[in-house]
C-alpha positions as CSV (number, residue, x, y, z in Angstrom):
1,X,-24.0,-101.6,11.3
2,X,-26.6,-99.2,12.5
3,X,-28.9,-99.5,9.5
4,X,-28.6,-101.1,6.1
5,X,-31.0,-100.6,3.2
6,X,-31.3,-102.7,0.1
7,X,-33.3,-102.7,-3.1
8,X,-33.5,-106.0,-5.1
9,X,-35.1,-105.7,-8.6
10,X,-35.6,-107.8,-11.7
11,X,-38.3,-109.5,-13.7
12,X,-41.2,-111.3,-12.0
13,X,-40.3,-115.0,-11.7
14,X,-36.6,-114.4,-11.0
15,X,-37.1,-114.8,-7.2
16,X,-36.7,-111.1,-6.4
17,X,-39.4,-111.1,-3.7
18,X,-38.2,-114.3,-2.2
19,X,-34.6,-113.0,-2.1
20,X,-35.7,-110.0,-0.2
21,X,-37.7,-112.1,2.2
22,X,-34.6,-114.3,2.8
23,X,-32.5,-111.2,3.6
24,X,-35.1,-109.9,6.0
25,X,-35.4,-113.3,7.7
26,X,-31.6,-113.5,8.0
27,X,-31.7,-110.1,9.7
28,X,-34.4,-111.4,12.1
29,X,-32.2,-114.4,12.9
30,X,-29.6,-111.9,14.1
31,X,-32.1,-110.2,16.4
32,X,-32.2,-107.1,14.1
33,X,-35.2,-104.9,13.3
34,X,-36.3,-105.5,9.7
35,X,-38.7,-104.4,7.1
36,X,-39.5,-106.0,3.8
37,X,-41.7,-104.2,1.3
38,X,-42.5,-106.0,-2.0
39,X,-43.6,-104.2,-5.2
40,X,-44.6,-105.8,-8.5
41,X,-46.5,-105.0,-11.6
42,X,-49.9,-106.5,-12.4
43,X,-48.4,-108.9,-14.9
44,X,-46.2,-110.6,-12.2
45,X,-44.1,-113.3,-14.0
46,X,-42.2,-111.6,-16.7
47,X,-43.2,-108.1,-15.5
48,X,-41.1,-106.0,-13.1
49,X,-40.7,-106.8,-9.5
50,X,-38.7,-105.2,-6.7
51,X,-38.5,-105.2,-3.0
52,X,-37.0,-103.0,-0.3
53,X,-35.3,-104.4,2.7
54,X,-34.1,-102.5,5.8
55,X,-32.0,-104.2,8.5
56,X,-31.3,-102.1,11.6
57,X,-30.1,-102.2,15.2
58,X,-32.9,-99.8,16.0
59,X,-36.6,-99.3,15.2
60,X,-37.3,-98.6,11.6
61,X,-39.3,-95.5,11.0
62,X,-40.6,-96.4,7.5
63,X,-40.2,-99.3,5.1
64,X,-40.0,-96.9,2.2
65,X,-36.5,-96.3,0.8
66,X,-35.6,-93.0,-0.9
67,X,-31.9,-93.8,-0.9
68,X,-30.2,-97.2,-0.3
69,X,-26.9,-98.7,0.7
70,X,-27.1,-101.4,-1.9
71,X,-28.9,-102.4,-5.1
72,X,-29.1,-105.9,-6.6
73,X,-30.2,-105.7,-10.2
74,X,-31.2,-108.9,-12.1
75,X,-32.0,-107.1,-15.4
76,X,-31.0,-104.0,-17.2
77,X,-34.2,-102.0,-16.7
78,X,-33.8,-102.5,-12.9
79,X,-30.2,-101.1,-13.0
80,X,-31.3,-98.1,-15.1
81,X,-34.3,-97.4,-12.8
82,X,-32.7,-97.8,-9.4
83,X,-29.0,-96.9,-9.7
84,X,-29.7,-93.2,-8.8
85,X,-31.1,-94.3,-5.4
86,X,-27.8,-95.8,-4.2
87,X,-25.8,-93.7,-1.8
88,X,-22.4,-92.5,-2.8
89,X,-19.9,-95.2,-1.9
90,X,-22.8,-97.7,-1.9
91,X,-22.9,-101.1,-3.6
92,X,-24.4,-102.1,-6.9
93,X,-24.4,-105.8,-7.7
94,X,-25.7,-107.0,-11.1
95,X,-26.2,-110.3,-12.9
96,X,-23.7,-109.8,-15.8
97,X,-25.3,-112.7,-17.7
98,X,-28.3,-110.4,-18.3
99,X,-26.8,-106.9,-17.9
100,X,-24.1,-105.9,-20.3
101,X,-23.7,-102.2,-19.2
102,X,-22.1,-100.6,-16.2
103,X,-23.9,-98.0,-14.1
104,X,-23.4,-94.4,-15.2
105,X,-22.2,-93.6,-11.7
106,X,-18.5,-93.8,-10.7
107,X,-19.1,-93.1,-7.0
108,X,-20.3,-96.6,-6.1
109,X,-18.7,-100.1,-5.7
110,X,-19.8,-102.0,-8.8
111,X,-19.8,-105.8,-8.8
112,X,-20.8,-107.7,-11.9
113,X,-21.3,-111.5,-11.5
114,X,-22.5,-114.0,-14.1
115,X,-25.1,-115.2,-11.6
116,X,-27.5,-116.7,-14.2
117,X,-24.7,-118.5,-15.8
118,X,-23.5,-119.9,-12.5
119,X,-27.1,-120.9,-11.7
120,X,-27.5,-122.6,-15.0
121,X,-24.3,-124.6,-14.4
122,X,-25.7,-125.7,-11.1
123,X,-28.9,-126.8,-12.9
124,X,-31.4,-124.4,-11.3
125,X,-32.0,-120.9,-12.6
126,X,-33.6,-119.8,-9.3
127,X,-30.2,-119.9,-7.7
128,X,-29.1,-116.7,-9.6
129,X,-30.5,-114.5,-6.8
130,X,-28.9,-116.6,-4.2
131,X,-25.5,-116.2,-5.9
132,X,-25.9,-112.4,-5.7
133,X,-27.0,-112.6,-2.1
134,X,-23.8,-114.4,-1.2
135,X,-21.9,-111.6,-2.8
136,X,-23.9,-109.0,-0.9
137,X,-23.3,-110.8,2.4
138,X,-19.6,-110.9,1.8
139,X,-19.1,-107.3,0.7
140,X,-21.5,-105.6,3.1
141,X,-21.6,-107.8,6.1
142,X,-25.4,-106.9,6.4
143,X,-26.2,-110.6,7.4
144,X,-24.1,-113.7,8.1
145,X,-23.9,-117.0,6.2
146,X,-25.3,-119.0,9.2
147,X,-28.3,-116.6,9.5
148,X,-29.0,-117.0,5.8
149,X,-28.9,-120.8,6.0
150,X,-31.3,-120.6,9.0
151,X,-33.5,-118.2,7.0
152,X,-33.7,-120.8,4.2
153,X,-35.0,-123.4,6.7
154,X,-37.5,-120.9,8.0
155,X,-38.8,-119.5,4.7
156,X,-38.8,-122.5,2.4
157,X,-41.6,-125.1,2.8
158,X,-40.3,-128.4,4.3
159,X,-40.8,-130.1,1.0
160,X,-38.0,-127.9,-0.5
161,X,-35.5,-128.3,2.3
162,X,-33.6,-130.8,0.2
163,X,-32.5,-127.8,-1.9
164,X,-30.8,-126.0,1.0
165,X,-27.3,-127.6,0.5
166,X,-27.4,-126.5,-3.2
167,X,-28.6,-123.1,-2.3
168,X,-25.8,-122.7,0.2
169,X,-23.4,-123.8,-2.5
170,X,-24.8,-121.0,-4.7
171,X,-24.5,-118.6,-1.9
172,X,-20.8,-119.6,-1.4
173,X,-20.1,-119.3,-5.1
174,X,-21.4,-115.7,-5.0
175,X,-19.2,-115.0,-1.9
176,X,-16.1,-116.5,-3.6
177,X,-16.6,-114.7,-6.9
């Protein structure tokens, strides 16, 4: 992998920015160059939020992404807004619990996972994004499972470290799906 670019998008409160930070931190754990650029509307929780992440073997010229290798969409407006930015043969991963349409494009790998349903079964809705990140890691190889687990330890406050085994279970469920 020379460079991998990703957009994660959904409603504020779905853990979009945290998911991007975890991906960026996992990249750092693998001695990669990374950038993480959050973006959110003024209304935050319930409004739109997205972030761009670039993981690279070389210096990153700009954190701005005009075209990406992958998109993770946690709601339908996010899919509609960002699907055109995915490269041909890129990856689009969606939470099929909340998104009931497929992308208009046929030149991408489309993966629909009931991430919110899985998270609900696990008893914590914040795990939906983690499920999707497990899928991303598996299909793209942009970061490894061990790096992600270390990123959780680094990013999460110590008082939340007791959630890490469950978060890794969510990650693995996304990978297995």
